[in-house]
MARGUVO-941595 format. One record per residue (C-alpha): residue number from 1; residue in three letters; y, x, z. Coordinates in nm, 4 decimals. Example, Ala and Ser with C-alpha at 12.3 -4.5 7.8 and 13.67 -1.06 7.14 Angstrom:
BEGIN
+-----+--------+----------+----------+----------+
: num : residu :    north :     east :       up :
+-----+--------+----------+----------+----------+
:   1 :    ALA :  -0.4500 :   1.2300 :   0.7800 :
:   2 :    SER :  -0.1060 :   1.3670 :   0.7140 :
+-----+--------+----------+----------+----------+
This chain:
BEGIN
+-----+--------+----------+----------+----------+
: num : residu :    north :     east :       up :
+-----+--------+----------+----------+----------+
:   1 :    MET :  -0.7548 :  -0.2710 :   0.9770 :
:   2 :    ALA :  -0.4627 :  -0.4684 :   0.8203 :
:   3 :    PHE :  -0.3579 :  -0.1702 :   0.6626 :
:   4 :    SER :  -0.7002 :  -0.0881 :   0.5156 :
:   5 :    PHE :  -0.7111 :  -0.4428 :   0.3420 :
:   6 :    ILE :  -0.3613 :  -0.4007 :   0.1932 :
:   7 :    ASN :  -0.4682 :  -0.0381 :   0.0913 :
:   8 :    ALA :  -0.7484 :  -0.2126 :  -0.0541 :
:   9 :    ILE :  -0.5439 :  -0.4431 :  -0.2689 :
:  10 :    VAL :  -0.3578 :  -0.1637 :  -0.3756 :
:  11 :    GLN :  -0.6403 :   0.0451 :  -0.4604 :
:  12 :    ALA :  -0.8156 :  -0.2427 :  -0.6967 :
:  13 :    CYS :  -0.4471 :  -0.2768 :  -0.8690 :
:  14 :    CYS :  -0.4289 :   0.0972 :  -0.9443 :
:  15 :    TYR :  -0.7967 :   0.1436 :  -1.0759 :
:  16 :    PHE :  -0.7808 :  -0.1561 :  -1.2783 :
:  17 :    SER :  -0.4392 :  -0.0806 :  -1.4305 :
:  18 :    GLY :  -0.6106 :   0.2833 :  -1.5034 :
:  19 :    GLN :  -0.3800 :   0.4831 :  -1.2616 :
:  20 :    TYR :  -0.6512 :   0.6819 :  -1.1420 :
:  21 :    VAL :  -0.7049 :   0.8578 :  -1.4794 :
:  22 :    GLN :  -0.5081 :   1.1268 :  -1.3294 :
:  23 :    ALA :  -0.6684 :   1.3174 :  -1.0226 :
:  24 :    SER :  -0.3140 :   1.4225 :  -0.8670 :
:  25 :    PHE :  -0.2831 :   1.0398 :  -0.8409 :
:  26 :    SER :  -0.5730 :   0.9839 :  -0.6605 :
:  27 :    GLN :  -0.4956 :   1.2505 :  -0.4226 :
:  28 :    LYS :  -0.1572 :   1.1593 :  -0.3538 :
:  29 :    HIS :  -0.2776 :   0.8041 :  -0.2922 :
:  30 :    VAL :  -0.5313 :   0.9265 :  -0.0516 :
:  31 :    THR :  -0.2828 :   1.1794 :   0.1323 :
:  32 :    ILE :  -0.0535 :   0.8841 :   0.1736 :
:  33 :    SER :  -0.3101 :   0.6588 :   0.2718 :
:  34 :    LEU :  -0.4561 :   0.8601 :   0.5426 :
:  35 :    LEU :  -0.1152 :   0.8886 :   0.7552 :
:  36 :    ILE :  -0.1660 :   0.5656 :   0.8957 :
:  37 :    PRO :  -0.5061 :   0.6078 :   1.0267 :
:  38 :    VAL :  -0.4115 :   0.9511 :   1.1571 :
:  39 :    ALA :  -0.1073 :   0.7747 :   1.3606 :
:  40 :    ALA :  -0.3688 :   0.5377 :   1.4873 :
:  41 :    LEU :  -0.5782 :   0.7879 :   1.6138 :
:  42 :    VAL :  -0.3163 :   0.9819 :   1.7977 :
:  43 :    GLY :  -0.1877 :   0.6393 :   1.9324 :
:  44 :    PHE :  -0.5154 :   0.4890 :   2.0535 :
:  45 :    ILE :  -0.6301 :   0.8401 :   2.1997 :
:  46 :    THR :  -0.3157 :   0.8652 :   2.4245 :
:  47 :    GLN :  -0.3368 :   0.5128 :   2.5318 :
:  48 :    TYR :  -0.7353 :   0.3817 :   2.5793 :
:  49 :    GLU :  -0.8176 :   0.2967 :   2.9381 :
:  50 :    PHE :  -1.2297 :   0.2726 :   2.9128 :
:  51 :    PHE :  -1.4780 :   0.4360 :   2.7232 :
:  52 :    ALA :  -1.5550 :   0.0876 :   2.5136 :
:  53 :    GLN :  -1.2039 :   0.0573 :   2.4251 :
:  54 :    PHE :  -1.2430 :   0.4278 :   2.3174 :
:  55 :    VAL :  -1.5359 :   0.3879 :   2.0741 :
:  56 :    LEU :  -1.3968 :   0.0380 :   1.9473 :
:  57 :    TYR :  -1.0783 :   0.2097 :   1.8431 :
:  58 :    LEU :  -1.2440 :   0.5407 :   1.7107 :
:  59 :    GLY :  -1.4692 :   0.2916 :   1.5070 :
:  60 :    ALA :  -1.1551 :   0.1223 :   1.3494 :
:  61 :    VAL :  -1.0224 :   0.4611 :   1.2645 :
:  62 :    VAL :  -1.3203 :   0.5607 :   1.0964 :
:  63 :    LEU :  -1.3334 :   0.2465 :   0.9205 :
:  64 :    SER :  -0.9718 :   0.2958 :   0.7776 :
:  65 :    VAL :  -1.0503 :   0.6732 :   0.6846 :
:  66 :    GLY :  -1.3282 :   0.5903 :   0.4784 :
:  67 :    MET :  -1.1511 :   0.2984 :   0.3170 :
:  68 :    ALA :  -0.8259 :   0.5483 :   0.2590 :
:  69 :    LEU :  -1.0525 :   0.8045 :   0.1053 :
:  70 :    ILE :  -1.2350 :   0.5621 :  -0.1654 :
:  71 :    PRO :  -0.9519 :   0.6634 :  -0.4628 :
:  72 :    MET :  -1.1269 :   1.0094 :  -0.4715 :
:  73 :    PRO :  -1.4623 :   0.8948 :  -0.6637 :
:  74 :    LEU :  -1.2704 :   0.6589 :  -0.8553 :
:  75 :    THR :  -1.1010 :   0.8931 :  -1.0990 :
:  76 :    ASN :  -1.1643 :   0.7382 :  -1.4261 :
:  77 :    LYS :  -1.1264 :   0.8397 :  -1.7696 :
:  78 :    LYS :  -0.9968 :   0.4898 :  -1.8456 :
:  79 :    PRO :  -0.6647 :   0.5223 :  -1.9500 :
:  80 :    PRO :  -0.3729 :   0.2574 :  -1.8756 :
:  81 :    SER :  -0.3845 :  -0.0532 :  -2.0921 :
:  82 :    ARG :  -0.1449 :  -0.2825 :  -2.2006 :
:  83 :    LEU :  -0.2396 :  -0.4952 :  -1.9118 :
:  84 :    SER :  -0.1428 :  -0.2362 :  -1.6535 :
:  85 :    ALA :   0.1877 :  -0.3517 :  -1.5611 :
:  86 :    LEU :   0.1015 :  -0.6969 :  -1.5273 :
:  87 :    ILE :  -0.1965 :  -0.5797 :  -1.2918 :
:  88 :    LEU :   0.0218 :  -0.4009 :  -1.0755 :
:  89 :    LEU :   0.2727 :  -0.6960 :  -1.0632 :
:  90 :    THR :  -0.0071 :  -0.9466 :  -0.9531 :
:  91 :    GLY :  -0.0751 :  -0.7083 :  -0.6714 :
:  92 :    ALA :   0.3176 :  -0.6555 :  -0.5789 :
:  93 :    ILE :   0.3127 :  -1.0508 :  -0.5769 :
:  94 :    VAL :   0.0036 :  -1.0829 :  -0.3555 :
:  95 :    ILE :   0.1286 :  -0.8504 :  -0.1260 :
:  96 :    LEU :   0.4905 :  -0.9604 :  -0.0813 :
:  97 :    PRO :   0.4342 :  -1.2962 :   0.1075 :
:  98 :    LEU :   0.2532 :  -1.0723 :   0.3759 :
:  99 :    SER :   0.5782 :  -0.8729 :   0.3989 :
: 100 :    ILE :   0.7543 :  -1.1870 :   0.5335 :
: 101 :    ILE :   0.5441 :  -1.1762 :   0.8396 :
: 102 :    VAL :   0.4982 :  -0.8121 :   0.8501 :
: 103 :    ALA :   0.8101 :  -0.6423 :   0.6882 :
: 104 :    PRO :   0.6951 :  -0.2993 :   0.6414 :
: 105 :    ILE :   0.4319 :  -0.4065 :   0.4405 :
: 106 :    SER :   0.7005 :  -0.4482 :   0.1491 :
: 107 :    LEU :   0.6818 :  -0.1114 :   0.1095 :
: 108 :    PHE :   0.3389 :  -0.1349 :  -0.0532 :
: 109 :    SER :   0.4762 :  -0.3965 :  -0.2914 :
: 110 :    ILE :   0.7827 :  -0.1502 :  -0.3634 :
: 111 :    ALA :   0.5258 :   0.1541 :  -0.4743 :
: 112 :    LEU :   0.3302 :  -0.1179 :  -0.7242 :
: 113 :    CYS :   0.6416 :  -0.2258 :  -0.8581 :
: 114 :    HIS :   0.7847 :   0.1258 :  -0.9169 :
: 115 :    ILE :   0.4265 :   0.2177 :  -1.0696 :
: 116 :    GLY :   0.4390 :  -0.1036 :  -1.2952 :
: 117 :    LEU :   0.7830 :  -0.0111 :  -1.3885 :
: 118 :    LYS :   0.6610 :   0.3555 :  -1.5172 :
: 119 :    GLN :   0.4265 :   0.1903 :  -1.7660 :
: 120 :    THR :   0.4897 :   0.2399 :  -2.1146 :
: 121 :    GLN :   0.3794 :  -0.0846 :  -2.2609 :
: 122 :    VAL :   0.5837 :  -0.3308 :  -2.0005 :
: 123 :    PRO :   0.6202 :  -0.6751 :  -2.1662 :
: 124 :    PRO :   0.9896 :  -0.8184 :  -2.1352 :
: 125 :    PHE :   0.8696 :  -1.0766 :  -1.8760 :
: 126 :    ALA :   0.6669 :  -0.8674 :  -1.6795 :
: 127 :    LYS :   0.9902 :  -0.5686 :  -1.6508 :
: 128 :    PHE :   1.1965 :  -0.8915 :  -1.5402 :
: 129 :    ALA :   0.9353 :  -1.0097 :  -1.3004 :
: 130 :    THR :   0.8645 :  -0.6648 :  -1.1741 :
: 131 :    VAL :   1.2515 :  -0.6052 :  -1.1041 :
: 132 :    LEU :   1.2669 :  -0.9390 :  -0.9424 :
: 133 :    THR :   0.9638 :  -0.8943 :  -0.6938 :
: 134 :    LEU :   1.0999 :  -0.5419 :  -0.6434 :
: 135 :    LEU :   1.4443 :  -0.6675 :  -0.5250 :
: 136 :    THR :   1.3012 :  -0.9003 :  -0.3102 :
: 137 :    SER :   1.0915 :  -0.6344 :  -0.1503 :
: 138 :    TYR :   1.3600 :  -0.4224 :  -0.0801 :
: 139 :    GLY :   1.5401 :  -0.7158 :   0.0556 :
: 140 :    LEU :   1.2824 :  -0.7917 :   0.2917 :
: 141 :    LEU :   1.2547 :  -0.4284 :   0.4213 :
: 142 :    PHE :   1.6273 :  -0.3868 :   0.4428 :
: 143 :    TYR :   1.6629 :  -0.7111 :   0.6365 :
: 144 :    TRP :   1.4020 :  -0.5738 :   0.8789 :
: 145 :    LEU :   1.5827 :  -0.2266 :   0.9306 :
: 146 :    TYR :   1.8936 :  -0.4308 :   1.0022 :
: 147 :    GLN :   1.7024 :  -0.6522 :   1.2369 :
: 148 :    LEU :   1.5409 :  -0.3126 :   1.4157 :
: 149 :    MET :   1.8727 :  -0.1486 :   1.4521 :
: 150 :    ASN :   2.0526 :  -0.4580 :   1.5892 :
: 151 :    GLN :   1.7715 :  -0.4724 :   1.8265 :
: 152 :    VAL :   1.7595 :  -0.0752 :   1.9228 :
: 153 :    ALA :   2.1516 :  -0.1068 :   1.9447 :
: 154 :    GLY :   2.1925 :  -0.4379 :   2.1665 :
+-----+--------+----------+----------+----------+
């Protein structure tokens, strides 16, 4: 469910910045968003002990799948505005502190930053802040991977 909350932030940023103007973008977003609920489904099917636990986990997966499918009807006609890069940057900055607690969440921040840098009208301040957020996100992710490798090796 935490994934669904972070994904909702990403969906809001993509919608308000006009990224869902292309149906292919929303389809890619849905495809990537469905990976985590499917992995959770496989994980809980192999590990549940009681029927009540099965129903609880199944409900959480169904809600996550529903949240992941939200971009499909959000395909809009609104083109990206001049504030698109700032909206995406704001979403990345909101997600970044959560990456300190759970480092893989920085992938969401990285994705928003890359999408923000591809915008046509990016103010210089937004470009600098996006690059800084991107470097910080990559740093957190690589530090987490380094720590993970040390635990696995040691």
